[in-house]
Structures are given as structure tokens and as C-alpha cells.
N, C-alpha and C positions, 0 to 999 in steps of 0.2 A: 396702275397698280400691278401687273402680274406674279401672282402664286405660285411657288414650288407645285410643278400641274403631277409631284407624289406627297405632296398635304397640304392639296384638297380635292387630287380623284381618290389613287391608291386609299391613301387615310392613316400609310404610315408613314412613318418620321426618324431619321438620324441620331442618332444620341448618343456621341463622348460620354464619359464618366469623369463627370462633373463633378462641384459642389459652391452654393450660394448662398449668401442671407433669403431671409425671407421675406415676401412682397403681402401676399392674399393668397386665399386658398380656388383661386379661380378660377373651374377647370380648362385645359388644354386645349381641349375640340371645340366649345364653347366663343375661349376667347377667339381661338382661329378663323371662325366662323363672321367672326368682329367686325372682328382688321383690314379695314377698306382700301385705308388712302397711308401713301409713307414717302418718299425720294425712293425714287430709278434711277436707275445711270441714265435712262434714252428718254429719258421724260424731261430734265429739271439741267439746267448748270451746277454741276458741283467740282470745289474745291474743299480739297483735303487740309488739315492741319497739317503743319509739319512734320510732327513729332504724332507719333500714335501708340496703342496701350496693345501690342500682338496675345493673342487668348490661340493660342496651340488646339487642334482640334488634330479628332484619329475619329481613322477608315470613314470620314466620306469628303465632300468639297462641296463647298458651298458658292453657290450664280450669285451675283446677283439681277434683283429683282426681286430673289424667293424669299420667303416667311420659313425659318427651321428653326427646331424646337430641340434648342442640348438639354444634356444630364451633367452636369456641374457633381467636380470627386476630388480635382487636388490645389491643392493650400493655396501656393501660388495666385491661379483660378478665377479663387473665390477673390483674394486681398482685389485683386486686379479689380473686379465685378465690384465688389464692394465701394470704389473709388468711382465708380459708373452714376452717370445720369443716366437714371430712362428715357427714350424718342430727344434726348440731345445730346451726351457723350461717344463719340466714333472711336470705335475699336476696330483692328481689324484679323479677322477671320485665316487663319492659316494651316495647311492639312499639312500632318509627322507628317516625311517621308518613313517612316519603320513605325504600325501603332501599334508597334511592344514599348516603344520607350516611355518609362513613365514620371522626365523630369527631363523633358525636353530643353534644348539650348538655338542662337542660329542655325546651327551647323546641321541640327536634329529636320528643318522644317524648309517648304521650298517659298521660292525668293514672294512669290507672286499668288496672293490672298487676295477677299475680297471685305471695303471697306463694310459696314456693320451701323446699326441701331440696334440696343437693347429693347426688345419692343415692352416686356415682359418681366418679370419673375411669379412666379410662382412655383407653392407650393403644392406637392402634394400629398393623398394621409399615409400614404408607406412608401416609400422606393426612394428614389435621389429629386434631389429640386430641381426645374431646370428652367430652361431659362430663354426667352423667344427673341430671334435679333432679327431683324432686317437687312438683310444686301442691297446697298447700294451704287456698289462699284467698283470694279477689279484696282488694285494697288502692289505698289511695288516695290519690295524693298530695298535701300539704296545705304543709308548705314544704320551697320546695332550701335544705341542709344546706351542701351542697359537692359542687364539680367537679375538684375534684384527690384525686388523685391519679387520684380517678374520682367518681363521683356516688352521695350521698348523699342522705336525703329524710327527713324529716316524715314521717309517716303512720301514718294510717288506719282499723281492720279494713272490709271493705263488706259484713254478716254475710246470709247468703241469707235472703228472704219469700217466705212465700205459707204460703194457708192453706190443708187439704186437707177438698173437699167436693165433690161426686155432679159437679162440672162440670171441675174436676183431672183426676178418677180417667179420668172421658170423654176429656178432651185426653190423658195419659199411656197407657190405648188402644190412641186414634188413631194417637196416634207412634208406639207398638214395632208397629200393624201395616204405617204406612207403609215403615219397619225393615225388620220384617221381607222386605218386599213388593225394597224393595231389595236385601240380603244373597237372596234366591229371585235374581233378572235377573242377581248382581252373580257370574260366574263362580271370581272366586278368591278369596272369602270363605268359610268353614267358612261348611258349617250351623250350627254351635257359637254362631257366635255371636248368632244367635235367644235361644240361653238364656241366656245373659251379658245380654242388653235385658227377657227378663221378671225377670232377681234383682234388679236397680235399684228398688227402691221409690220415693225419694229425691224427686219430679219438680226437683230444682236440680239433682241430679248428671246427673237421666238426662237432662236438657239440654242439660248440660257434654256429657255424654258422647258427644251426636250431633254437638252444635254445634262444637269439637273438628275434625270428619273431614267435617263438609258442604262440599258441593265449592259453596264463598263464595268472592268474593274476602275480601281484611284488616280492610277497612276496616267489614262486613259482620258480619267473626269481632268486631271492638270491639264495636261496638255492640251483640252481644249478652252480652260479659266485662260490657259497663258497667251489664245489665241486670239491676238486683240484685232484682228479680219474679218469683220463678219459675213461677210462670203465665207471665206474660206473653211470660216469655222462653225456654217449654216452645207457647206458638204460633207465635212469627215462625221458630219452628225446625219447624216443625210444615210452616209455610207456604212455608219452601223444602224440604223434603224432600220434602211433595208434589210443587214443582218440577222435581230431583233424578227423578220418580219419576216425574213425566212422559215426561221426556228417553230417561229408563231403557226404558220401555212403547213409544215407536216407536224407538228400535233396538230390541230385541225381533223386533218385528216389519220392519222392513226385513230387519234377516240371514237371520229366516224366509223370508222371501221371495226373499230372495238365492240361500239355499241348494236351496231348489222350483227355483228359475228354475235353479240348474247342476248340482242332480243328473238335472235333464228335460235339459239339454242334456248330461249322461256319459252314459244310460240310451240316445237317440237317435243316438251317436257311435258308442254300442256295439253295440249293432241294426245299426245298417248297416256294421259290422265285419264281425258277425258273418255282415249278407246276402252282401254282396260276397267273406267269403270258403266261403261255398254256390254260387254264380255261380260263379267262377272252378273251384269244386268240379267243377260242373256245365257247364262249358265253357261260360258266358254268359259273365261277366264283360266278355270283352274285345269280342266284339262288341256288347256292352248300349254301355259306354267310346267308343267309336270312331261310333257310330251316337248320341251324345250329344252328341260333342264336333261331331259336325259340323253336328252342326243347331243351338245354338250358336256357329256362326262362319255357320249362314246369318243367324241373325236379328240379328246385328251387321252383316252383310254387307249387310242389305234397307234401313239406315238409319231404322228406327223413327223415329214422336216413339218422347220420354226415353223415361217414360210409358209407352209401348205396350212398349216394351224392356222395363223393368225390367219392368212386368207379364207381357209374354212367358221375359223365364230364370226367373223365380220356379215360373213352370208349370215351367219346364228342370227348371229342383234339385228340384219336388219328386215329376216323372218319374221322376227315376232313385230318387230314396225308391222306386218302385213294383215291385213283384215284377214280374217280362216275362209272368208266369201268372198276373197279378190281372186279374179282367174285365172294371178299371178300361182 
């Protein structure tokens, strides 16, 4: 089973504001670390019920094969989860078109979502209650069945489609290399993430694994979820990944230049302070400082043109850094 790159590597979780009944107080991070088995769209034949309950979610798109914590707050969501049996009942996670909609109906959500099971209901000492869901497959809403007490719909399974060939294999290699470089440029991501990427051999799973963690808009992620063709989906992921990599490369270069500049300034400051200390020990520091002050005062009194004055002060500053015994 493939965990979400974000959940596993970044240590950040997408939340939606909802609430549900409590099962226990087990820590969210500990539970995620222990969860290693489950259904997957790509490694087991699936059969969805004809009608499933729909849980609208906002500001996030959940992809098959990922484990995602969700925070619960809406009454309809509470009722839905209250009737859900952990690890048994399959529910539909569907993203809202507008995350500001507080009481979404079918026209307020997309028609393609991820079927999932609720793995755990978790109580925290403070803040919202969380559930942990495991997405197992894509589905499409065929028909609205109920809107009260919560949404229910007739659905159909969307099977991932792909034909493994040299072109697709080459694309997978390219995507892995780009993702590995992103990991390398991101200090908060452990290097072990690259090993994890290498172990995902299914192109659909690889595309979903990366799509879940791309820094792109929800609308763009929804389009990736709706793409059943794994090769096309992976190609779109590759483009987004290359764009993200380009930004990271540029940021890395800028940080390098800034670091070099800071180190140079720090080195110059340290040497200047050393020079002042040596001059003070030799009894020259005070006399030189007084002479420089007089020169600066004379430059300002001369009422030179602004450009000439700036150049004179710049030369004076350079002179202040030259040892008194220097031939210059």
C-alpha cells in the first residue's frame, strides 16, 4: 500500500473542518506510523456498493492509495461517520467546488471522488476530532439518491487504464529522477523518500502518489483525479513536477548567493575587528580614527557635487580598512 508522500515524508496533513464521535485518544502520528496494510486501487480487484454515502471535503483532493487525516465539524458529516463502521463501510470523499460553502449539496461538489474506508476515529486533548481515511479507488457519481440526513449517491468505479511500454517506462524514470531532485533540494524531506519512490512500480500509483503532494491548485489536482489514463496523468504530473523543480533550483541558487554574501560580509567584519584590535594594541587606532573623522568632516564641509562626495566617502571607507603601514 502506498502512503501519501505528504503524510509519510513532509509530516503535514490536509484537514477539513468536521466533527465525529470519539473512539479513543490514540495519537495521530503514532497511528499513521503503524498503519501499513489496506486495500489499494492498484493491487486488488475492487467492487464498490451501488450506493455509497458522500462526504464533502474542502481545500484538498484525496487520491487512491493515500492515507489522509480529516478534521470533522459539520452536523451532516457527524451523522455520516456515526453510521460508518471502521475498516468496513466504504464512503465517498468528494471535493467541494467552493470551500466556503457550509452546507454543500450535489451541485456544490465534483462528480469524481475517491472511495475510502475510515481506518480510525481519533480524539485529541484539544481542538477538532480527527478521522483517518484510506482512499482505495476512483469513482464517479451517476445519480443523487439522498440529501438528508447526508448525501448518498449511486456510483460507478473508475478503473485506472494503462499499457506498459518503453515510452511509459521512460516517463516513470524521468518522473522519479525529477522527484528525487525535489527531495534533494528540500531539507525537510529525508533521503529515504527516494527509496520509497523507486519501489512504486505501478504508473497509476506513482502518479497518484506524486499528485497528492504537488504544490498546485485544488482545481488542477481534481483534473488529475478525474484522469483515468495513467500515462496521461503521469505526463501531467511530470510537467507540474518540472515546474516545481525549476522554482526550487532557482531558490537554491539564490540562497547560495545570499549565503556567500553573508559569509563574505561576516569575514570582512571579523577581519576589520581584528585589525582594529591590533592597531589599538600598537597605539595607532585612536590616531587613525581621529584622522579619518577629520577627513570625513572636511569632505562634507567642501560641499562637493553629490556624486563626487559619495565617491570621496567611498574611498575614505576603503582607506579606513587599509593598515597604516601599507605602501598603498
